[in-house]
C-alpha positions in Angstrom: 0.0 -0.1 0.0 1.2 3.5 -0.7 0.6 6.9 0.8 -2.0 7.5 -1.9 -4.4 5.1 -0.3 -6.2 7.5 2.0 -9.3 5.3 2.4 -8.7 1.6 3.3 -10.4 -1.1 1.4 -13.6 -2.1 3.1 -13.8 -6.0 3.6 -17.1 -7.7 2.8 -18.7 -8.9 6.0 -20.3 -12.3 6.1 -24.0 -11.8 4.9 -23.1 -8.5 3.3 -25.1 -7.9 0.0 -23.1 -8.3 -3.2 -23.7 -6.0 -6.0 -24.5 -8.9 -8.4 -27.2 -10.0 -6.0 -28.6 -6.4 -5.9 -28.7 -6.1 -9.7 -30.4 -9.6 -10.0 -32.9 -8.4 -7.3 -33.5 -5.2 -9.1 -34.4 -6.7 -12.4 -36.5 -9.6 -10.9 -38.4 -7.0 -8.8 -39.1 -5.2 -12.1 -40.5 -8.4 -13.6 -42.5 -9.1 -10.5 -44.0 -5.7 -10.4 -45.7 -6.3 -13.8 -48.1 -8.5 -12.1 -49.3 -5.8 -9.9 -51.7 -3.1 -11.1 -50.0 0.3 -11.0 -52.1 2.6 -8.8 -50.5 5.8 -10.1 -48.4 6.7 -13.1 -44.7 6.5 -12.3 -41.5 7.5 -14.2 -39.9 5.0 -16.6 -36.2 5.0 -15.7 -35.2 3.3 -19.0 -37.1 5.9 -21.0 -38.8 3.2 -23.2 -40.9 5.8 -25.0 -37.8 7.8 -25.8 -37.4 8.0 -29.7 -34.1 6.7 -30.8 -32.3 7.2 -34.1 -29.1 4.9 -33.8 -29.2 1.7 -35.6 -32.7 2.3 -37.1 -33.8 3.1 -40.6 -36.7 5.1 -39.1 -37.2 6.8 -35.7 -38.9 4.6 -33.2 -39.3 4.4 -29.5 -37.5 1.9 -27.6 -40.7 0.1 -26.7 -41.5 -0.4 -30.4 -37.9 -1.3 -31.5 -36.8 -4.9 -32.2 -33.3 -4.1 -30.9 -31.5 -3.7 -27.5 -30.6 -0.1 -27.1 -29.6 1.9 -24.1 -29.5 5.8 -23.7 -27.4 7.9 -21.3 -28.3 11.6 -21.0 -25.6 14.1 -20.5 -26.6 14.4 -16.8 -25.9 10.6 -16.6 -22.1 11.3 -17.0 -22.2 12.9 -13.6 -23.9 9.8 -12.1 -21.2 7.3 -13.3 -18.5 10.1 -12.6 -17.0 9.2 -16.0 -13.4 10.1 -16.5 -13.5 9.9 -20.3 -15.9 9.4 -23.3 -15.3 5.6 -23.3 -15.5 5.4 -19.4 -19.3 6.4 -19.9 -19.7 3.0 -21.6 -19.0 1.1 -18.5 -22.6 1.9 -17.4 -24.2 0.2 -20.4 -25.3 -3.5 -20.1 -23.9 -5.8 -22.6 -20.7 -3.6 -23.3 -17.4 -4.5 -21.8 -15.3 -1.4 -21.8 -11.7 -1.7 -20.6 -11.2 2.0 -20.1 -8.0 1.5 -18.3 -5.7 3.1 -20.8 -6.4 6.7 -19.9 -8.4 9.2 -21.8 -8.6 6.9 -24.8 -6.9 3.6 -26.3 -9.7 1.7 -24.7 -10.7 -2.0 -25.6 -14.5 -2.3 -26.1 -16.4 -5.5 -26.7 -20.1 -6.5 -26.7 -22.0 -9.8 -25.6 -19.1 -12.2 -25.7 -17.8 -11.0 -29.1 -14.1 -11.0 -28.1 -11.7 -8.2 -27.3 -9.1 -9.9 -29.6 -6.9 -7.0 -30.0 -6.8 -3.3 -29.2 -9.8 -1.1 -29.9 -13.4 -1.8 -30.8 -13.2 -4.2 -33.8 -16.9 -5.1 -33.8 -18.3 -1.8 -32.7 -18.6 1.6 -34.6 -17.9 4.8 -32.6 -20.1 7.6 -34.1 -20.7 11.3 -33.6 -24.2 12.2 -34.7 -24.7 9.1 -36.8 -21.5 8.9 -38.7 -18.3 6.9 -37.8 -15.3 8.6 -36.4 -13.1 6.0 -38.0 -14.1 3.4 -40.5 -12.2 0.6 -38.6 -12.4 0.2 -34.9 -9.2 -1.7 -34.4 -6.4 0.2 -36.2 -3.3 -0.4 -34.1 -2.3 2.8 -32.0 -5.3 4.7 -33.6 -8.5 3.7 -32.0 -11.7 5.7 -32.6 -12.0 7.0 -29.1 -8.6 8.7 -29.6 -10.5 11.6 -31.5 -13.8 11.5 -29.2 -14.2 13.7 -26.2 -17.4 14.2 -24.1 -17.8 17.7 -23.1 -20.4 20.6 -22.7 -21.7 19.7 -26.2 -22.7 16.2 -25.4 -26.4 15.7 -25.2 -26.9 12.0 -25.0 -25.4 8.6 -25.8 -27.4 5.9 -27.7 -25.9 2.3 -27.7 -27.2 -0.4 -29.8 -26.1 -3.9 -29.2 -26.1 -6.4 -32.0 -29.3 -6.4 -34.0 -29.6 -4.0 -36.9 -26.0 -2.6 -36.3 -24.9 -5.1 -38.9 -27.4 -3.6 -41.5 -27.1 0.1 -40.9 -23.4 0.6 -40.3 -20.3 -0.8 -42.2 -18.1 -3.1 -40.2 -20.2 -2.9 -37.0 -21.9 -6.2 -36.4 -21.5 -6.0 -32.7 -23.1 -2.7 -32.1 -23.1 1.1 -32.5 -22.1 3.7 -30.0 -23.3 7.0 -31.0 -22.4 10.3 -29.2 -25.1 12.9 -30.1 -24.4 16.6 -29.7 -26.6 19.5 -28.7 -28.1 21.6 -31.4 -29.6 24.5 -29.4 -33.1 23.3 -29.0 -33.0 24.7 -25.4 -32.0 28.4 -25.0 -29.1 28.8 -22.5 -25.8 27.6 -21.5 -23.4 26.6 -18.7 -19.9 27.1 -17.5 -18.3 24.5 -15.3 -14.9 24.5 -13.4 -13.5 21.2 -12.2 -10.5 20.8 -10.0 -8.7 17.7 -8.8 -8.5 17.5 -5.0 -6.1 14.6 -4.7 -4.6 14.7 -8.1 -3.6 17.3 -10.7 -6.4 18.5 -12.9 -8.0 21.7 -13.8 -10.7 21.7 -16.4 -13.2 24.2 -17.8 -16.2 23.3 -19.8 -18.3 25.9 -21.5 -21.3 25.7 -23.8 -24.2 27.9 -25.1 -27.0 27.4 -27.6 -30.3 28.8 -28.5 -32.1 30.8 -31.3 -30.4 33.2 -33.6 -33.7 33.8 -35.5 -37.1 32.2 -35.4 -36.0 29.4 -37.7 -32.4 29.3 -36.9 -30.7 27.8 -33.8 -27.1 27.1 -32.9 -24.8 25.5 -30.3 -21.1 26.2 -29.4 -19.0 24.6 -26.7 -16.1 22.7 -25.6 -13.4 22.3 -23.0 -9.9 23.0 -21.9 -7.9 21.0 -19.2 -4.4 20.3 -17.7 -3.4 17.6 -15.4 -1.7 14.2 -15.0 -4.6 11.7 -15.5 -4.6 10.6 -11.9 -1.0 9.4 -11.8 1.8 11.4 -10.3 4.2 9.9 -12.8 2.4 11.6 -15.5 2.6 15.2 -14.2 1.7 17.8 -16.7 1.1 15.3 -19.6 -2.6 16.3 -19.8 -2.9 19.5 -21.8 -5.5 20.4 -24.4 -9.0 20.8 -25.4 -11.8 20.8 -28.0 -14.3 23.4 -29.4 -17.3 22.4 -31.6 -20.4 24.2 -33.1 -23.3 23.7 -35.2 -26.1 25.8 -36.7 -29.5 24.5 -37.9 -31.8 26.1 -40.3 -35.4 24.8 -39.9 -37.5 24.5 -43.0 -41.1 23.7 -43.6 -42.5 20.8 -41.7 -39.8 18.6 -40.1 -37.1 19.6 -42.7 -33.9 21.1 -41.8 -30.3 21.8 -42.9 -27.5 21.6 -40.4 -23.7 22.5 -40.5 -21.1 21.6 -37.8 -17.5 22.1 -37.1 -15.1 20.5 -34.7 -11.4 21.3 -33.6 -9.7 18.9 -31.2 -6.0 19.4 -30.0 -5.3 17.3 -26.9 -2.3 15.7 -25.1 -2.9 12.9 -22.5 -1.0 10.1 -21.0 -1.3 6.5 -22.3 -1.4 4.1 -19.4 0.1 0.8 -20.5 0.6 -2.3 -18.4 2.8 -2.1 -15.3 5.4 -4.7 -14.4 4.0 -7.4 -12.1 4.8 -11.0 -10.9 3.0 -14.0 -11.8 2.8 -16.6 -9.1 0.9 -19.9 -9.8 -1.3 -18.1 -12.4 -2.1 -15.3 -10.0 -1.0 -11.6 -10.3 1.1 -10.1 -7.6 2.3 -6.4 -7.2 6.0 -5.7 -7.1 6.8 -3.5 -4.3 7.1 0.2 -5.4 5.1 -0.4 -8.6 1.4 -0.1 -7.9 -0.5 -0.7 -11.1 -3.3 1.8 -10.0 -0.6 4.6 -9.8 2.4 3.8 -11.9 3.3 5.9 -14.9 6.8 6.5 -16.3 6.4 9.7 -18.2 8.5 11.7 -15.7 11.6 9.7 -16.1 14.5 11.6 -17.3 13.8 10.8 -21.0 15.8 12.1 -23.9 14.3 12.8 -27.2 13.1 9.4 -29.0 15.0 9.1 -32.1 12.9 7.3 -34.6 13.0 6.1 -38.2 10.7 8.0 -40.6 8.8 6.6 -43.6 11.4 8.0 -46.1 14.5 6.6 -44.2 15.2 9.8 -42.4 15.4 10.4 -38.7 13.0 12.3 -36.4 12.9 13.1 -32.7 9.9 13.4 -30.4 9.3 14.0 -26.8 8.2 10.8 -24.9 6.2 13.0 -22.4 3.9 14.0 -25.3 1.8 10.7 -24.6 -1.0 10.5 -26.8 -1.6 13.4 -29.0 -4.9 13.8 -30.8 -5.6 16.5 -33.4 -8.7 16.6 -35.5 -10.4 19.2 -37.7 -13.8 18.2 -38.9 -16.8 19.5 -40.9 -20.2 18.0 -41.2 -23.5 18.7 -43.0 -27.0 17.1 -42.5 -30.2 17.6 -44.5 -33.6 16.3 -43.9 -36.0 17.3 -46.7 -39.5 16.5 -48.2 -38.5 15.4 -51.6 -42.0 15.4 -53.0 -44.3 12.6 -54.0 -44.4 11.2 -50.5 -40.6 10.7 -50.5 -38.1 12.0 -47.9 -34.4 12.6 -48.5 -31.9 12.4 -45.7 -28.2 12.8 -46.1 -25.3 13.0 -43.6 -21.8 14.0 -44.5 -18.7 14.4 -42.5 -15.1 15.1 -43.4 -12.2 14.9 -40.9 -8.5 15.3 -40.9 -7.3 13.2 -37.9 -3.7 12.9 -36.8 -1.4 12.7 -33.8 1.0 10.5 -32.1 0.8 7.5 -29.8 3.5 7.2 -27.1 3.2 4.4 -24.5 5.7 2.9 -22.3 5.4 -0.9 -22.2 7.4 -3.4 -20.1 9.8 -5.3 -22.4 10.9 -7.8 -19.8 10.6 -8.8 -16.1 11.7 -6.6 -13.3 15.2 -7.8 -12.1 18.1 -6.6 -10.0 20.4 -4.1 -12.0 23.7 -5.8 -13.0 27.0 -4.6 -11.7 28.1 -1.4 -13.4 24.7 0.0 -13.8 24.7 3.8 -13.5 22.0 6.7 -13.6 22.0 8.1 -17.0 20.3 11.5 -16.6 19.6 14.1 -14.0 21.5 15.5 -11.1 22.8 12.1 -10.1 24.0 11.1 -13.6 27.0 8.8 -13.5 26.3 7.6 -10.1 26.1 3.8 -9.5 22.5 2.3 -9.3 22.0 -1.0 -7.3 18.2 -1.3 -7.3 15.7 -3.1 -9.6 15.5 -2.2 -13.2 13.4 -3.3 -16.3 13.4 -2.7 -20.1 10.8 0.0 -21.2 9.9 -0.4 -24.7 8.4 2.9 -26.0 5.7 2.4 -28.4 6.0 5.5 -30.6 3.6 5.7 -33.6 3.4 8.8 -35.7 -0.2 9.0 -37.0 0.1 11.3 -40.1 -3.5 10.9 -41.3 -6.3 8.8 -40.4 -8.9 11.2 -41.9 -12.4 9.9 -42.9 -14.8 11.2 -45.5 -18.2 9.6 -45.0 -21.8 10.1 -46.4 -24.9 8.4 -45.7 -27.7 9.2 -48.3 -31.1 7.6 -47.9 -34.6 8.0 -49.6 -37.7 6.8 -47.6 -41.4 6.5 -48.4 -44.4 5.4 -46.5 -47.2 3.3 -48.0 -50.6 2.9 -46.4 -51.7 -0.7 -46.6 -55.1 0.0 -45.1 -56.5 -1.3 -41.9 -54.1 0.9 -39.9 -51.1 -1.0 -41.4 -48.2 1.0 -42.9 -45.1 0.0 -44.9 -42.0 2.1 -44.9 -39.3 1.6 -47.5 -35.8 3.0 -47.0 -33.1 2.7 -49.7 -29.7 4.1 -49.0 -26.1 4.4 -50.0 -23.2 4.7 -47.7 -19.8 5.8 -49.0 -16.6 6.4 -47.3 -12.9 7.1 -47.9 -10.6 6.2 -44.9 -6.9 7.2 -45.0 -4.4 5.2 -43.0 -1.0 6.9 -43.0 1.1 6.0 -40.0 4.7 4.9 -39.0 5.5 2.6 -36.0 8.7 2.7 -34.0 9.6 0.6 -30.8 12.7 1.8 -29.0 13.9 0.3 -25.8 15.3 2.0 -22.7 16.4 0.8 -19.3 14.5 2.3 -16.3 14.6 1.9 -12.5 11.6 0.1 -11.1 9.9 3.0 -9.4 6.3 3.9 -9.4 7.0 7.7 -9.4 10.2 9.4 -10.6 11.7 6.4 -12.4 15.2 7.1 -13.7 16.9 6.4 -17.0 19.8 3.9 -16.5 22.9 3.0 -18.4 23.1 -0.8 -18.2 26.3 -2.5 -19.4 25.8 -3.9 -22.9 22.4 -2.3 -23.4 22.0 0.8 -25.7 19.2 3.1 -24.8 17.2 4.1 -27.7 18.0 1.0 -29.9 15.1 -0.9 -31.7 13.0 -2.9 -29.1 12.0 -6.5 -29.5 14.9 -7.2 -31.9 13.7 -4.5 -34.4 10.5 -6.4 -35.1 8.2 -3.4 -35.3 9.4 -0.5 -37.3 6.6 -0.4 -39.9 5.0 2.1 -42.1 1.8 2.4 -44.1 0.3 4.8 -46.5 -3.0 3.5 -47.7 -6.7 4.3 -48.5 -9.8 2.4 -48.0 -12.9 3.0 -50.1 -16.2 1.9 -49.1 -19.6 1.8 -51.1 -22.5 0.2 -49.4 -26.0 0.2 -50.8 -28.8 -1.0 -48.4 -32.5 -1.5 -48.5 -34.9 -1.7 -45.4 -38.5 -2.5 -45.1 -40.4 -1.6 -42.0 -43.9 -2.8 -41.4 -46.3 -1.3 -38.7 -49.4 -3.1 -38.3 -51.4 -3.0 -35.0 -49.2 -4.4 -32.2 -46.6 -5.6 -34.6 -43.5 -3.8 -35.7 -41.1 -5.8 -38.0 -38.3 -5.0 -40.4 -36.0 -6.9 -42.8 -33.0 -5.4 -44.7 -29.9 -6.3 -46.7 -26.6 -4.4 -47.1 -23.9 -4.9 -49.6 -20.4 -3.7 -48.6 -18.0 -3.1 -51.4 -14.4 -2.2 -50.4 -11.3 -1.4 -52.2 -7.9 -0.9 -50.7 -4.8 0.7 -52.3 -1.5 1.9 -51.1 1.8 0.4 -49.7 3.5 -0.7 -46.6 7.1 -1.4 -45.5 8.6 -3.4 -42.8 12.1 -2.4 -41.7 15.4 -4.3 -41.6 15.9 -4.6 -37.8 14.4 -1.1 -37.4 17.3 0.6 -39.1 15.8 1.4 -42.6 13.3 0.5 -45.2 14.0 -0.9 -48.6 12.1 1.7 -50.5 12.7 0.1 -53.8 10.5 -2.9 -52.7 7.2 -1.7 -51.4 4.6 -4.2 -50.3 1.7 -3.3 -52.5 -1.9 -2.9 -51.2 -4.2 -3.5 -54.0 -7.4 -5.6 -53.4 -11.3 -5.3 -53.5 -14.0 -7.5 -52.3 -17.7 -7.4 -51.2 -19.8 -9.0 -48.7 -23.6 -9.0 -48.0 -25.1 -8.5 -44.7 -28.7 -8.7 -43.6 -30.9 -8.5 -40.5 -34.7 -9.1 -39.8 -36.5 -8.7 -36.7 -39.9 -8.0 -35.1 -41.3 -6.5 -32.0 -44.9 -7.3 -30.7 -46.7 -5.2 -28.1 -48.7 -7.5 -25.9 -49.9 -4.4 -24.0 -48.8 -0.8 -23.7 -46.3 -1.8 -21.0 -45.1 -5.2 -22.2 -43.5 -6.0 -25.6 -41.4 -9.0 -26.9 -38.9 -8.9 -29.7 -36.6 -11.2 -31.7 -34.0 -10.6 -34.3 -31.4 -12.5 -36.4 -28.4 -10.9 -38.2 -25.4 -11.8 -40.3 -22.6 -9.2 -40.5 -19.0 -8.6 -40.5 -16.1 -6.4 -39.4 -13.4 -5.6 -42.0 -9.7 -5.4 -41.6 -7.2 -2.6 -42.4 -3.6 -2.8 -41.0 -4.5 -6.1 -39.2 -3.9 -8.0 -42.4 -0.8 -6.1 -43.7 2.0 -6.1 -41.2 3.2 -9.6 -40.1 1.3 -11.4 -42.9 2.3 -12.7 -46.3 2.3 -9.6 -48.7 0.3 -11.9 -51.2 -2.6 -11.5 -48.7 -3.2 -7.9 -49.7 -1.6 -7.4 -53.2 -4.5 -8.9 -55.3 -3.0 -12.3 -55.5 -5.2 -13.8 -52.7 -8.6 -15.2 -53.9 -10.0 -14.3 -50.6 -9.7 -11.5 -48.2 -10.0 -12.3 -44.5 -13.1 -10.9 -42.9 -14.3 -11.2 -39.3 -17.8 -12.7 -39.5 -20.5 -12.6 -36.7 -23.9 -14.2 -36.9 -26.3 -13.3 -34.1 -29.7 -14.2 -32.8 -31.6 -12.5 -29.9 -34.9 -12.6 -28.2 -36.1 -10.3 -25.5 -38.7 -8.6 -23.5 -39.4 -5.1 -22.4 -41.8 -4.3 -19.5 -42.7 -1.5 -17.2 -45.0 -0.5 -14.4 -45.3 0.5 -10.8 -42.2 2.7 -11.1 -40.1 0.0 -12.6 -38.9 -1.1 -16.0 -37.0 -4.0 -17.4 -35.2 -4.7 -20.7 -34.1 -8.4 -20.9 -32.4 -10.2 -23.9 -31.2 -13.7 -24.5 -28.5 -13.7 -27.2 -26.3 -16.1 -29.2 -23.3 -15.1 -31.3 -20.9 -17.0 -33.5 -17.7 -15.1 -34.4 -14.9 -16.1 -36.9 -11.9 -13.8 -37.2 -8.4 -13.2 -38.3 -6.2 -11.3 -35.8 -2.8 -9.9 -35.2 -1.9 -8.8 -31.5 1.2 -6.8 -31.3 1.5 -7.4 -27.4 2.3 -11.0 -27.8 5.6 -12.7 -28.1 6.2 -13.7 -30.8 3.9 -11.5 -32.9 1.6 -13.8 -34.9 -1.3 -13.7 -37.3 -3.9 -16.4 -36.6 -7.6 -17.4 -37.1 -9.9 -17.8 -34.2 -13.5 -18.9 -33.7 -15.8 -18.2 -30.9 -19.3 -19.0 -29.7 -21.2 -17.2 -27.1 -24.6 -17.5 -25.3 -25.9 -15.2 -22.6 -28.5 -13.0 -20.9 -28.5 -9.3 -20.8 -30.6 -7.5 -18.2 -31.2 -3.8 -17.8 -33.6 -2.4 -15.2 -34.7 0.7 -13.3 -36.8 1.5 -10.2 -38.0 4.5 -8.3 -39.5 4.8 -4.9 -40.0 8.0 -3.3 -36.6 9.9 -3.3 -34.7 6.8 -4.3 -34.1 5.6 -7.8 -31.8 3.0 -9.2 -30.5 1.8 -12.7 -28.9 -1.6 -13.0 -27.5 -4.0 -15.5 -26.2 -7.5 -15.7 -24.8 -9.6 -18.5 -24.2 -13.2 -18.2 -22.0 -14.7 -20.9 -21.0 -18.3 -21.6 -18.4 -18.1 -24.4 -16.1 -20.7 -25.8 -13.3 -20.9 -28.4 -13.0 -23.5 -30.9 -10.8 -25.5 -28.5 -13.5 -25.4 -25.8 -12.0 -22.7 -23.6 -13.4 -19.4 -22.8 -12.0 -16.3 -24.8 -9.4 -14.3 -23.0 -10.6 -11.7 -20.6 -14.3 -12.9 -21.0 -15.8 -12.8 -17.5 -19.0 -14.8 -16.9 -20.8 -11.7 -15.4 -20.5 -8.1 -15.7 -22.8 -5.8 -13.8 -23.5 -2.0 -13.3 -25.5 -0.4 -10.5 -26.3 3.3 -10.2 -28.4 4.1 -7.0 -29.3 7.9 -6.5 -31.2 9.8 -3.8 -32.7 13.2 -4.2 -32.9 14.7 -0.8 -35.2 17.9 -0.8 -34.8 20.3 -3.7 -31.1 20.8 -3.5 -29.1 17.6 -2.7 -28.5 14.6 -4.8 -26.4 11.6 -3.8 -25.3 8.7 -5.9 -23.0 5.8 -6.5 -21.8 4.3 -9.8 -20.9 0.6 -9.2 -19.3 -1.4 -12.0 -18.0 -4.9 -11.5 -17.0 -8.2 -13.1 -16.4 -11.8 -12.0 -12.9 -13.4 -12.7 -11.6 -14.2 -16.1 -8.5 -15.6 -17.7 -5.8 -14.1 -19.9 -2.5 -15.1 -21.4 0.7 -15.3 -19.6 4.4 -16.5 -20.2 3.2 -20.2 -19.4 0.7 -20.1 -22.4 -2.8 -19.0 -23.4 -5.2 -18.4 -20.6 -2.8 -19.2 -17.7 -3.3 -16.1 -15.7 -6.4 -15.2 -13.5 -7.7 -11.7 -13.6 -9.5 -11.4 -10.3 -13.1 -10.3 -9.9 -13.5 -6.6 -9.0 -16.0 -4.0 -7.9 -15.3 -0.5 -8.7 -17.4 2.0 -6.8 -17.7 5.6 -8.0 -19.6 8.2 -6.0 -20.9 11.8 -6.2 -22.7 14.4 -4.2 -24.3 17.3 -5.9 -25.7 20.4 -4.1 -27.6 23.2 -5.7 -26.2 26.3 -4.1 -28.7 28.6 -6.0 -31.1 27.8 -8.8 -28.2 28.4 -11.3 -25.1 27.3 -9.4 -24.4 23.7 -8.5 -21.4 22.2 -6.4 -20.4 18.5 -7.1 -18.1 16.4 -5.3 -17.2 13.1 -7.3 -14.8 10.3 -6.6 -13.8 7.7 -9.2 -12.6 4.4 -7.7 -13.7 5.4 -4.2 -12.4 2.3 -2.4 -9.2 2.2 -4.5 -10.0 -1.2 -5.9 -7.2 -3.1 -7.8 -9.1 -3.9 -10.9 -6.9 -5.7 -13.5 -8.2 -5.5 -17.1 -5.4 -7.5 -18.9 -2.2 -9.4 -18.6 0.5 -10.0 -21.2 2.4 -13.2 -22.2 6.1 -13.1 -22.6 6.7 -11.0 -19.5 5.1 -10.1 -16.1 2.9 -7.2 -16.9 -0.7 -6.2 -16.3 -2.9 -3.2 -16.7 -5.4 -1.9 -14.1 -7.7 1.0 -13.6 -6.4 4.1 -12.1 -6.7 4.4 -8.3 -9.0 6.7 -6.4 -9.3 10.3 -7.7 -11.5 12.9 -6.1 -12.6 16.1 -7.9 -14.9 19.1 -7.3 -16.9 20.9 -9.8 -18.8 24.2 -9.8 -21.3 24.7 -12.5 -23.2 27.8 -13.4 -26.1 27.8 -15.9 -27.2 30.9 -17.8 
């Protein structure tokens, strides 16, 4: 334990209620309440009547949709005390968000579909209905890198499975759509946030409203500095975002909207920390707390790396993760005449930056004789403590810009007898740039949680290529997608049904190089990227209302996630140069059936699901790096419930997953149960208290002894907040992330003792003024 652990971990007493039991009790209580007649109208915590637009060809309420979908309003971010945009997802049932990498670089999965590598391969991150990146698992360039939740964030809509395979390219697992404010409500706010036990100062500001009777706008953003909750990353948070939109309202429901965004942000990337493995369990190394360790304040020199043209460049390791984006968007919704409606969404972005993460390249061991301190006031002095090799993952992201457009025509047909058929024909097009250069250089560091020092170790050259020079790679490529789709929606009495088909056509072009031991590229011999392929996806589903408060639904879908750099580096060049008769894709087939019910102040969304996944993957954190095919099967139950009694309300979720690989073993890092619980209490008109509880049962991950040889222990992370209205316009909030300082591991690594965990307790205060 370190001096940062101000609050001791509270042991569970015999007979204490476990959060899993509370979540199960919540949803069962919701089901049982349906047998009772509601005496008075009560709020619906799941907002089942809310109209959702994500993953749907036509706007429908949750109660009428044949998909599992969750919404989180902007106020809900406070309830879960989210530290980042991806951290918000930890409150969504069915989603497994390993948001332990800092502001971004999260691993996200859904319903037993695996986290097979970094990022979100099977899920599409969107802003206002269009993707941030076309691919969710680009190494060192995950979509959440260019996503920030700030004062412009209105709500989050998350679709799991279902129609996502039909209405988004490469997203069979689901869609995560961050929807921004558009000035529907006049007014704004300014909020100052200050870290109380860690370094952070942040300002969020936003304002929107009417410019004219038919014109509205919103503008807002944030700026902050800090250390991300770890002393070893002092000053590495620095940057912000501003975005704006203007909407011109036309006749009826028609409108035209334009939007812009500018992001320039620096944040630390928290990689795995050195640990020990003992009989398959993880043990901390004294002086290296995985909740607190960061090595950015070591006495780093500039990192000298190979460029794509065989030049040399230097970069500051303390830059961490750099995210820059300039984006423009346009949206139209028009009456096209003849009963037709035209809707079009367009976005263009230039996304760039740099990924610098510090990764343990070997196990911690005693420094050999002759080791000296390399930098700082003690440079040249003998060093006799523990050391390890730090491999700096340094990737220059020159351009992962995306142009995307989704055009669709729709028309309603009256079938008589109150029945209606809606036909939607659409064409999605995109051009994804992928221009990046990897470099992995190694350095010797002292094994210190805070204030690690650079060492000179006999026979070891600081700054030399790491892992034997395996990973100096560069790629300059372009991926073009054309995807026509057709959806038919039927509304007939209590029945709401849809069927649709999508044809994804993709063409890839460009070149990539892999270096000779990290020293140079043979520029005369490019590995050509030149292939095209197509695949058809489909989905069909139906929802039947047994009453106003009880619906059942079912859906089957067949979709795929497509590969970019995951099938270039470390594979045969013939795979992507046009000589291969087939291009590897990651296929997902899903079936689901569920029920939605509400009444007596409670509501419940329950879904049984089955998924079959076949994929090709390259994981750069394994030793040796290999490309391989995998197959998975998963079955499970997803529960989402809410209840309100007097001043108390609670939202809860639980996902049970039974998943197996082709060899019969569970996929790595797949826990049987993942749960969320958010109880709140509104005391009087001024005070609100709440908790955000997120937990998982144990799972298995890879280690030096082989696949699935390490146990990741079960954990329960408790967040908390208290909010007090000082005046009708001013609110003071105190929030704590990981209140009990839980040691929550999210991954281990084979080849060496290293594991990543959520950051320890951080407490912050916010003062918000609305105007």
